[in-house]
PyMOL Python script that loads the backbone (N, CA, C, O; Angstrom):
from pymol import cmd

cmd.read_pdbstr("""\
ATOM      1  N   UNK A   1     153.055 119.832 104.048  1.00  0.00           N
ATOM      2  CA  UNK A   1     151.713 120.140 104.727  1.00  0.00           C
ATOM      3  C   UNK A   1     152.115 121.146 105.888  1.00  0.00           C
ATOM      4  O   UNK A   1     152.959 120.836 106.729  1.00  0.00           O
ATOM      5  N   UNK A   2     151.520 122.261 105.884  1.00  0.00           N
ATOM      6  CA  UNK A   2     151.733 123.242 106.978  1.00  0.00           C
ATOM      7  C   UNK A   2     151.270 122.648 108.380  1.00  0.00           C
ATOM      8  O   UNK A   2     150.432 121.754 108.492  1.00  0.00           O
ATOM      9  N   UNK A   3     151.933 123.270 109.431  1.00  0.00           N
ATOM     10  CA  UNK A   3     151.654 122.765 110.752  1.00  0.00           C
ATOM     11  C   UNK A   3     150.249 122.851 111.196  1.00  0.00           C
ATOM     12  O   UNK A   3     149.812 121.993 111.965  1.00  0.00           O
ATOM     13  N   UNK A   4     149.482 123.850 110.759  1.00  0.00           N
ATOM     14  CA  UNK A   4     148.102 124.092 111.234  1.00  0.00           C
ATOM     15  C   UNK A   4     147.082 123.131 110.586  1.00  0.00           C
ATOM     16  O   UNK A   4     145.952 123.028 111.064  1.00  0.00           O
ATOM     17  N   UNK A   5     147.488 122.397 109.455  1.00  0.00           N
ATOM     18  CA  UNK A   5     146.553 121.588 108.807  1.00  0.00           C
ATOM     19  C   UNK A   5     146.163 120.277 109.595  1.00  0.00           C
ATOM     20  O   UNK A   5     145.006 119.862 109.654  1.00  0.00           O
ATOM     21  N   UNK A   6     147.228 119.678 110.183  1.00  0.00           N
ATOM     22  CA  UNK A   6     146.851 118.564 111.115  1.00  0.00           C
ATOM     23  C   UNK A   6     145.997 118.926 112.309  1.00  0.00           C
ATOM     24  O   UNK A   6     145.144 118.158 112.755  1.00  0.00           O
ATOM     25  N   UNK A   7     146.244 120.078 112.793  1.00  0.00           N
ATOM     26  CA  UNK A   7     145.376 120.573 113.960  1.00  0.00           C
ATOM     27  C   UNK A   7     143.935 120.798 113.512  1.00  0.00           C
ATOM     28  O   UNK A   7     142.979 120.488 114.222  1.00  0.00           O
ATOM     29  N   UNK A   8     143.818 121.357 112.291  1.00  0.00           N
ATOM     30  CA  UNK A   8     142.510 121.720 111.847  1.00  0.00           C
ATOM     31  C   UNK A   8     141.728 120.321 111.549  1.00  0.00           C
ATOM     32  O   UNK A   8     140.523 120.177 111.755  1.00  0.00           O
ATOM     33  N   UNK A   9     142.493 119.425 111.091  1.00  0.00           N
ATOM     34  CA  UNK A   9     141.850 118.154 110.810  1.00  0.00           C
ATOM     35  C   UNK A   9     141.435 117.395 112.091  1.00  0.00           C
ATOM     36  O   UNK A   9     140.349 116.825 112.191  1.00  0.00           O
ATOM     37  N   UNK A  10     142.327 117.424 113.016  1.00  0.00           N
ATOM     38  CA  UNK A  10     142.001 116.904 114.284  1.00  0.00           C
ATOM     39  C   UNK A  10     140.800 117.522 115.003  1.00  0.00           C
ATOM     40  O   UNK A  10     140.061 116.836 115.709  1.00  0.00           O
ATOM     41  N   UNK A  11     140.611 118.915 114.797  1.00  0.00           N
ATOM     42  CA  UNK A  11     139.488 119.599 115.270  1.00  0.00           C
ATOM     43  C   UNK A  11     138.271 119.098 114.623  1.00  0.00           C
ATOM     44  O   UNK A  11     137.271 118.839 115.293  1.00  0.00           O
ATOM     45  N   UNK A  12     138.310 118.952 113.354  1.00  0.00           N
ATOM     46  CA  UNK A  12     137.135 118.525 112.574  1.00  0.00           C
ATOM     47  C   UNK A  12     136.708 117.147 112.964  1.00  0.00           C
ATOM     48  O   UNK A  12     135.517 116.851 113.063  1.00  0.00           O
ATOM     49  N   UNK A  13     137.736 116.260 113.198  1.00  0.00           N
ATOM     50  CA  UNK A  13     137.434 114.942 113.562  1.00  0.00           C
ATOM     51  C   UNK A  13     136.764 114.890 114.943  1.00  0.00           C
ATOM     52  O   UNK A  13     135.820 114.130 115.162  1.00  0.00           O
ATOM     53  N   UNK A  14     137.266 115.703 115.852  1.00  0.00           N
ATOM     54  CA  UNK A  14     136.628 115.851 117.181  1.00  0.00           C
ATOM     55  C   UNK A  14     135.200 116.297 117.123  1.00  0.00           C
ATOM     56  O   UNK A  14     134.326 115.851 117.866  1.00  0.00           O
ATOM     57  N   UNK A  15     135.000 117.253 116.145  1.00  0.00           N
ATOM     58  CA  UNK A  15     133.635 117.800 115.963  1.00  0.00           C
ATOM     59  C   UNK A  15     132.629 116.605 115.433  1.00  0.00           C
ATOM     60  O   UNK A  15     131.494 116.416 115.870  1.00  0.00           O
ATOM     61  N   UNK A  16     133.203 115.928 114.523  1.00  0.00           N
ATOM     62  CA  UNK A  16     132.379 114.687 113.931  1.00  0.00           C
ATOM     63  C   UNK A  16     132.158 113.705 115.049  1.00  0.00           C
ATOM     64  O   UNK A  16     131.051 113.182 115.181  1.00  0.00           O
ATOM     65  N   UNK A  17     133.148 113.430 115.855  1.00  0.00           N
ATOM     66  CA  UNK A  17     132.881 112.426 116.965  1.00  0.00           C
ATOM     67  C   UNK A  17     131.769 112.981 117.947  1.00  0.00           C
ATOM     68  O   UNK A  17     130.883 112.248 118.387  1.00  0.00           O
ATOM     69  N   UNK A  18     131.874 114.333 118.262  1.00  0.00           N
ATOM     70  CA  UNK A  18     130.826 114.925 119.136  1.00  0.00           C
ATOM     71  C   UNK A  18     129.468 114.786 118.408  1.00  0.00           C
ATOM     72  O   UNK A  18     128.483 114.355 119.006  1.00  0.00           O
ATOM     73  N   UNK A  19     129.433 115.134 117.192  1.00  0.00           N
ATOM     74  CA  UNK A  19     128.091 115.040 116.411  1.00  0.00           C
ATOM     75  C   UNK A  19     127.574 113.643 116.436  1.00  0.00           C
ATOM     76  O   UNK A  19     126.411 113.421 116.772  1.00  0.00           O
ATOM     77  N   UNK A  20     128.443 112.639 116.073  1.00  0.00           N
ATOM     78  CA  UNK A  20     127.953 111.282 116.192  1.00  0.00           C
ATOM     79  C   UNK A  20     127.424 110.870 117.545  1.00  0.00           C
ATOM     80  O   UNK A  20     126.446 110.125 117.622  1.00  0.00           O
ATOM     81  N   UNK A  21     128.046 111.336 118.614  1.00  0.00           N
ATOM     82  CA  UNK A  21     127.604 110.994 120.009  1.00  0.00           C
ATOM     83  C   UNK A  21     126.257 111.634 120.210  1.00  0.00           C
ATOM     84  O   UNK A  21     125.350 110.981 120.727  1.00  0.00           O
ATOM     85  N   UNK A  22     126.080 112.897 119.822  1.00  0.00           N
ATOM     86  CA  UNK A  22     124.823 113.552 119.851  1.00  0.00           C
ATOM     87  C   UNK A  22     123.724 112.948 119.015  1.00  0.00           C
ATOM     88  O   UNK A  22     122.587 112.883 119.484  1.00  0.00           O
ATOM     89  N   UNK A  23     123.985 112.517 117.842  1.00  0.00           N
ATOM     90  CA  UNK A  23     123.030 111.859 116.993  1.00  0.00           C
ATOM     91  C   UNK A  23     122.663 110.504 117.640  1.00  0.00           C
ATOM     92  O   UNK A  23     121.491 110.130 117.650  1.00  0.00           O
ATOM     93  N   UNK A  24     123.576 109.828 118.136  1.00  0.00           N
ATOM     94  CA  UNK A  24     123.364 108.498 118.748  1.00  0.00           C
ATOM     95  C   UNK A  24     122.391 108.681 119.952  1.00  0.00           C
ATOM     96  O   UNK A  24     121.440 107.921 120.137  1.00  0.00           O
ATOM     97  N   UNK A  25     122.691 109.747 120.768  1.00  0.00           N
ATOM     98  CA  UNK A  25     121.832 109.965 121.942  1.00  0.00           C
ATOM     99  C   UNK A  25     120.362 110.412 121.501  1.00  0.00           C
ATOM    100  O   UNK A  25     119.380 110.041 122.144  1.00  0.00           O
ATOM    101  N   UNK A  26     120.264 111.201 120.408  1.00  0.00           N
ATOM    102  CA  UNK A  26     118.969 111.476 119.879  1.00  0.00           C
ATOM    103  C   UNK A  26     118.194 110.317 119.421  1.00  0.00           C
ATOM    104  O   UNK A  26     117.012 110.145 119.717  1.00  0.00           O
ATOM    105  N   UNK A  27     118.943 109.469 118.637  1.00  0.00           N
ATOM    106  CA  UNK A  27     118.304 108.364 118.028  1.00  0.00           C
ATOM    107  C   UNK A  27     117.803 107.423 119.039  1.00  0.00           C
ATOM    108  O   UNK A  27     116.743 106.820 118.869  1.00  0.00           O
ATOM    109  N   UNK A  28     118.596 107.268 120.177  1.00  0.00           N
ATOM    110  CA  UNK A  28     118.147 106.379 121.285  1.00  0.00           C
ATOM    111  C   UNK A  28     116.897 106.890 122.027  1.00  0.00           C
ATOM    112  O   UNK A  28     116.081 106.105 122.511  1.00  0.00           O
ATOM    113  N   UNK A  29     116.758 108.330 122.110  1.00  0.00           N
ATOM    114  CA  UNK A  29     115.642 108.992 122.689  1.00  0.00           C
ATOM    115  C   UNK A  29     114.323 108.624 121.818  1.00  0.00           C
ATOM    116  O   UNK A  29     113.257 108.227 122.289  1.00  0.00           O
ATOM    117  N   UNK A  30     114.621 108.840 120.448  1.00  0.00           N
ATOM    118  CA  UNK A  30     113.531 108.609 119.565  1.00  0.00           C
ATOM    119  C   UNK A  30     113.041 107.250 119.537  1.00  0.00           C
ATOM    120  O   UNK A  30     111.838 107.041 119.382  1.00  0.00           O
ATOM    121  N   UNK A  31     113.919 106.255 119.683  1.00  0.00           N
ATOM    122  CA  UNK A  31     113.535 104.859 119.709  1.00  0.00           C
ATOM    123  C   UNK A  31     112.719 104.551 120.962  1.00  0.00           C
ATOM    124  O   UNK A  31     111.737 103.809 120.919  1.00  0.00           O
ATOM    125  N   UNK A  32     113.160 105.152 122.099  1.00  0.00           N
ATOM    126  CA  UNK A  32     112.387 104.917 123.320  1.00  0.00           C
ATOM    127  C   UNK A  32     110.960 105.617 123.236  1.00  0.00           C
ATOM    128  O   UNK A  32     109.963 105.074 123.711  1.00  0.00           O
ATOM    129  N   UNK A  33     110.925 106.823 122.618  1.00  0.00           N
ATOM    130  CA  UNK A  33     109.657 107.485 122.391  1.00  0.00           C
ATOM    131  C   UNK A  33     108.778 106.660 121.470  1.00  0.00           C
ATOM    132  O   UNK A  33     107.579 106.558 121.731  1.00  0.00           O
ATOM    133  N   UNK A  34     109.313 106.053 120.389  1.00  0.00           N
ATOM    134  CA  UNK A  34     108.522 105.282 119.521  1.00  0.00           C
ATOM    135  C   UNK A  34     107.893 104.107 120.203  1.00  0.00           C
ATOM    136  O   UNK A  34     106.708 103.826 120.026  1.00  0.00           O
ATOM    137  N   UNK A  35     108.774 103.348 121.067  1.00  0.00           N
ATOM    138  CA  UNK A  35     108.318 102.265 121.789  1.00  0.00           C
ATOM    139  C   UNK A  35     107.247 102.620 122.829  1.00  0.00           C
ATOM    140  O   UNK A  35     106.338 101.827 123.073  1.00  0.00           O
ATOM    141  N   UNK A  36     107.347 103.777 123.425  1.00  0.00           N
ATOM    142  CA  UNK A  36     106.319 104.271 124.368  1.00  0.00           C
ATOM    143  C   UNK A  36     104.980 104.422 123.611  1.00  0.00           C
ATOM    144  O   UNK A  36     103.918 103.981 124.051  1.00  0.00           O
ATOM    145  N   UNK A  37     105.111 105.078 122.443  1.00  0.00           N
ATOM    146  CA  UNK A  37     103.872 105.379 121.716  1.00  0.00           C
ATOM    147  C   UNK A  37     103.235 104.005 121.219  1.00  0.00           C
ATOM    148  O   UNK A  37     102.016 103.839 121.205  1.00  0.00           O
ATOM    149  N   UNK A  38     104.095 103.088 120.836  1.00  0.00           N
ATOM    150  CA  UNK A  38     103.602 101.819 120.336  1.00  0.00           C
ATOM    151  C   UNK A  38     102.812 101.061 121.475  1.00  0.00           C
ATOM    152  O   UNK A  38     101.776 100.433 121.257  1.00  0.00           O
ATOM    153  N   UNK A  39     103.416 101.185 122.723  1.00  0.00           N
ATOM    154  CA  UNK A  39     102.718 100.552 123.817  1.00  0.00           C
ATOM    155  C   UNK A  39     101.396 101.168 124.208  1.00  0.00           C
ATOM    156  O   UNK A  39     100.448 100.485 124.594  1.00  0.00           O
ATOM    157  N   UNK A  40     101.362 102.573 124.087  1.00  0.00           N
ATOM    158  CA  UNK A  40     100.148 103.361 124.295  1.00  0.00           C
ATOM    159  C   UNK A  40      99.172 102.976 123.275  1.00  0.00           C
ATOM    160  O   UNK A  40      97.989 102.870 123.599  1.00  0.00           O
ATOM    161  N   UNK A  41      99.570 102.747 122.019  1.00  0.00           N
ATOM    162  CA  UNK A  41      98.615 102.516 120.863  1.00  0.00           C
ATOM    163  C   UNK A  41      98.036 101.133 121.163  1.00  0.00           C
ATOM    164  O   UNK A  41      96.824 100.963 121.034  1.00  0.00           O
ATOM    165  N   UNK A  42      98.820 100.150 121.550  1.00  0.00           N
ATOM    166  CA  UNK A  42      98.299  98.768 121.876  1.00  0.00           C
ATOM    167  C   UNK A  42      97.363  98.825 122.914  1.00  0.00           C
ATOM    168  O   UNK A  42      96.320  98.174 122.855  1.00  0.00           O
ATOM    169  N   UNK A  43      97.677  99.630 123.967  1.00  0.00           N
ATOM    170  CA  UNK A  43      96.722  99.698 125.104  1.00  0.00           C
ATOM    171  C   UNK A  43      95.337 100.330 124.643  1.00  0.00           C
ATOM    172  O   UNK A  43      94.275  99.878 125.070  1.00  0.00           O
ATOM    173  N   UNK A  44      95.393 101.346 123.793  1.00  0.00           N
ATOM    174  CA  UNK A  44      94.222 102.016 123.331  1.00  0.00           C
ATOM    175  C   UNK A  44      93.443 100.999 122.348  1.00  0.00           C
ATOM    176  O   UNK A  44      92.212 101.002 122.324  1.00  0.00           O
ATOM    177  N   UNK A  45      94.127 100.217 121.620  1.00  0.00           N
ATOM    178  CA  UNK A  45      93.407  99.243 120.705  1.00  0.00           C
ATOM    179  C   UNK A  45      92.761  98.173 121.624  1.00  0.00           C
ATOM    180  O   UNK A  45      91.648  97.736 121.330  1.00  0.00           O
ATOM    181  N   UNK A  46      93.350  97.781 122.612  1.00  0.00           N
ATOM    182  CA  UNK A  46      92.745  96.811 123.556  1.00  0.00           C
ATOM    183  C   UNK A  46      91.533  97.399 124.236  1.00  0.00           C
ATOM    184  O   UNK A  46      90.494  96.746 124.332  1.00  0.00           O
ATOM    185  N   UNK A  47      91.652  98.620 124.707  1.00  0.00           N
ATOM    186  CA  UNK A  47      90.493  99.290 125.365  1.00  0.00           C
ATOM    187  C   UNK A  47      89.362  99.420 124.351  1.00  0.00           C
ATOM    188  O   UNK A  47      88.214  99.100 124.661  1.00  0.00           O
ATOM    189  N   UNK A  48      89.657  99.857 123.219  1.00  0.00           N
ATOM    190  CA  UNK A  48      88.648 100.016 122.151  1.00  0.00           C
ATOM    191  C   UNK A  48      87.896  98.651 121.901  1.00  0.00           C
ATOM    192  O   UNK A  48      86.671  98.597 121.793  1.00  0.00           O
ATOM    193  N   UNK A  49      88.675  97.622 121.824  1.00  0.00           N
ATOM    194  CA  UNK A  49      88.078  96.326 121.628  1.00  0.00           C
ATOM    195  C   UNK A  49      87.117  95.949 122.764  1.00  0.00           C
ATOM    196  O   UNK A  49      86.010  95.467 122.525  1.00  0.00           O
ATOM    197  N   UNK A  50      87.558  96.175 123.984  1.00  0.00           N
ATOM    198  CA  UNK A  50      86.770  95.845 125.207  1.00  0.00           C
ATOM    199  C   UNK A  50      85.461  96.677 125.076  1.00  0.00           C
ATOM    200  O   UNK A  50      84.372  96.140 125.282  1.00  0.00           O
ATOM    201  N   UNK A  51      85.565  97.981 124.737  1.00  0.00           N
ATOM    202  CA  UNK A  51      84.393  98.873 124.655  1.00  0.00           C
ATOM    203  C   UNK A  51      83.371  98.253 123.547  1.00  0.00           C
ATOM    204  O   UNK A  51      82.172  98.106 123.785  1.00  0.00           O
ATOM    205  N   UNK A  52      83.950  97.925 122.373  1.00  0.00           N
ATOM    206  CA  UNK A  52      83.147  97.295 121.375  1.00  0.00           C
ATOM    207  C   UNK A  52      82.320  96.020 121.810  1.00  0.00           C
ATOM    208  O   UNK A  52      81.147  95.813 121.501  1.00  0.00           O
ATOM    209  N   UNK A  53      83.138  95.184 122.592  1.00  0.00           N
ATOM    210  CA  UNK A  53      82.528  93.978 123.134  1.00  0.00           C
ATOM    211  C   UNK A  53      81.335  94.294 124.092  1.00  0.00           C
ATOM    212  O   UNK A  53      80.274  93.674 124.030  1.00  0.00           O
ATOM    213  N   UNK A  54      81.583  95.321 125.001  1.00  0.00           N
ATOM    214  CA  UNK A  54      80.506  95.755 125.887  1.00  0.00           C
ATOM    215  C   UNK A  54      79.265  96.192 125.162  1.00  0.00           C
ATOM    216  O   UNK A  54      78.140  95.801 125.475  1.00  0.00           O
ATOM    217  N   UNK A  55      79.538  97.070 124.122  1.00  0.00           N
ATOM    218  CA  UNK A  55      78.492  97.624 123.382  1.00  0.00           C
ATOM    219  C   UNK A  55      77.689  96.551 122.645  1.00  0.00           C
ATOM    220  O   UNK A  55      76.459  96.597 122.608  1.00  0.00           O
ATOM    221  N   UNK A  56      78.378  95.617 122.078  1.00  0.00           N
ATOM    222  CA  UNK A  56      77.722  94.475 121.394  1.00  0.00           C
ATOM    223  C   UNK A  56      76.925  93.664 122.356  1.00  0.00           C
ATOM    224  O   UNK A  56      75.845  93.208 121.983  1.00  0.00           O
ATOM    225  N   UNK A  57      77.390  93.431 123.631  1.00  0.00           N
ATOM    226  CA  UNK A  57      76.664  92.672 124.665  1.00  0.00           C
ATOM    227  C   UNK A  57      75.372  93.501 125.017  1.00  0.00           C
ATOM    228  O   UNK A  57      74.292  92.918 125.111  1.00  0.00           O
ATOM    229  N   UNK A  58      75.479  94.838 125.208  1.00  0.00           N
ATOM    230  CA  UNK A  58      74.315  95.676 125.539  1.00  0.00           C
ATOM    231  C   UNK A  58      73.264  95.625 124.453  1.00  0.00           C
ATOM    232  O   UNK A  58      72.076  95.465 124.733  1.00  0.00           O
ATOM    233  N   UNK A  59      73.691  95.758 123.243  1.00  0.00           N
ATOM    234  CA  UNK A  59      72.768  95.694 122.064  1.00  0.00           C
ATOM    235  C   UNK A  59      72.199  94.293 122.028  1.00  0.00           C
ATOM    236  O   UNK A  59      70.990  94.207 121.811  1.00  0.00           O
ATOM    237  N   UNK A  60      72.821  93.301 122.190  1.00  0.00           N
ATOM    238  CA  UNK A  60      72.098  91.907 122.257  1.00  0.00           C
ATOM    239  C   UNK A  60      71.178  91.824 123.287  1.00  0.00           C
ATOM    240  O   UNK A  60      70.085  91.317 123.035  1.00  0.00           O
ATOM    241  N   UNK A  61      71.451  92.284 124.554  1.00  0.00           N
ATOM    242  CA  UNK A  61      70.385  92.326 125.567  1.00  0.00           C
ATOM    243  C   UNK A  61      69.260  93.140 125.253  1.00  0.00           C
ATOM    244  O   UNK A  61      68.136  92.719 125.523  1.00  0.00           O
ATOM    245  N   UNK A  62      69.424  94.290 124.698  1.00  0.00           N
ATOM    246  CA  UNK A  62      68.318  95.166 124.299  1.00  0.00           C
ATOM    247  C   UNK A  62      67.509  94.433 123.200  1.00  0.00           C
ATOM    248  O   UNK A  62      66.283  94.449 123.317  1.00  0.00           O
ATOM    249  N   UNK A  63      68.031  93.831 122.209  1.00  0.00           N
ATOM    250  CA  UNK A  63      67.369  93.164 121.219  1.00  0.00           C
ATOM    251  C   UNK A  63      66.494  91.982 121.819  1.00  0.00           C
ATOM    252  O   UNK A  63      65.337  91.765 121.457  1.00  0.00           O
ATOM    253  N   UNK A  64      67.150  91.269 122.743  1.00  0.00           N
ATOM    254  CA  UNK A  64      66.475  90.131 123.424  1.00  0.00           C
ATOM    255  C   UNK A  64      65.180  90.638 124.176  1.00  0.00           C
ATOM    256  O   UNK A  64      64.087  90.072 124.138  1.00  0.00           O
ATOM    257  N   UNK A  65      65.481  91.794 124.863  1.00  0.00           N
ATOM    258  CA  UNK A  65      64.324  92.403 125.701  1.00  0.00           C
ATOM    259  C   UNK A  65      63.188  92.804 124.715  1.00  0.00           C
ATOM    260  O   UNK A  65      62.002  92.609 124.981  1.00  0.00           O
ATOM    261  N   UNK A  66      63.611  93.359 123.594  1.00  0.00           N
ATOM    262  CA  UNK A  66      62.649  93.791 122.629  1.00  0.00           C
ATOM    263  C   UNK A  66      61.723  92.736 122.125  1.00  0.00           C
ATOM    264  O   UNK A  66      60.507  92.886 122.006  1.00  0.00           O
ATOM    265  N   UNK A  67      62.425  91.611 121.826  1.00  0.00           N
ATOM    266  CA  UNK A  67      61.760  90.395 121.229  1.00  0.00           C
ATOM    267  C   UNK A  67      60.838  89.823 122.302  1.00  0.00           C
ATOM    268  O   UNK A  67      59.763  89.316 121.981  1.00  0.00           O
ATOM    269  N   UNK A  68      61.229  89.893 123.526  1.00  0.00           N
ATOM    270  CA  UNK A  68      60.391  89.216 124.521  1.00  0.00           C
ATOM    271  C   UNK A  68      59.292  90.111 125.025  1.00  0.00           C
ATOM    272  O   UNK A  68      58.428  89.657 125.775  1.00  0.00           O
ATOM    273  N   UNK A  69      59.296  91.333 124.650  1.00  0.00           N
ATOM    274  CA  UNK A  69      58.299  92.301 125.212  1.00  0.00           C
ATOM    275  C   UNK A  69      57.035  92.290 124.311  1.00  0.00           C
ATOM    276  O   UNK A  69      56.078  93.015 124.582  1.00  0.00           O
TER     277      UNK A  69
END
""", "prot")
cmd.dss("prot")
cmd.show_as("cartoon", "prot")
cmd.util.cbc("prot")
cmd.orient("prot")
């Protein structure tokens, strides 16, 4: 095996290690982003439900007023 082959192999291994670190960092960032979006979605679902409840209450009051008039 020529002398330059082990050096080339070592360089490729170093590149792979660097790529793995980069991909791990990107994966971590994407997981955090997904969790953030999930929390935002949950908050929006809760807000939507609260608005639906308020609208239902207002409609029920309007119907009651209509019946009593």
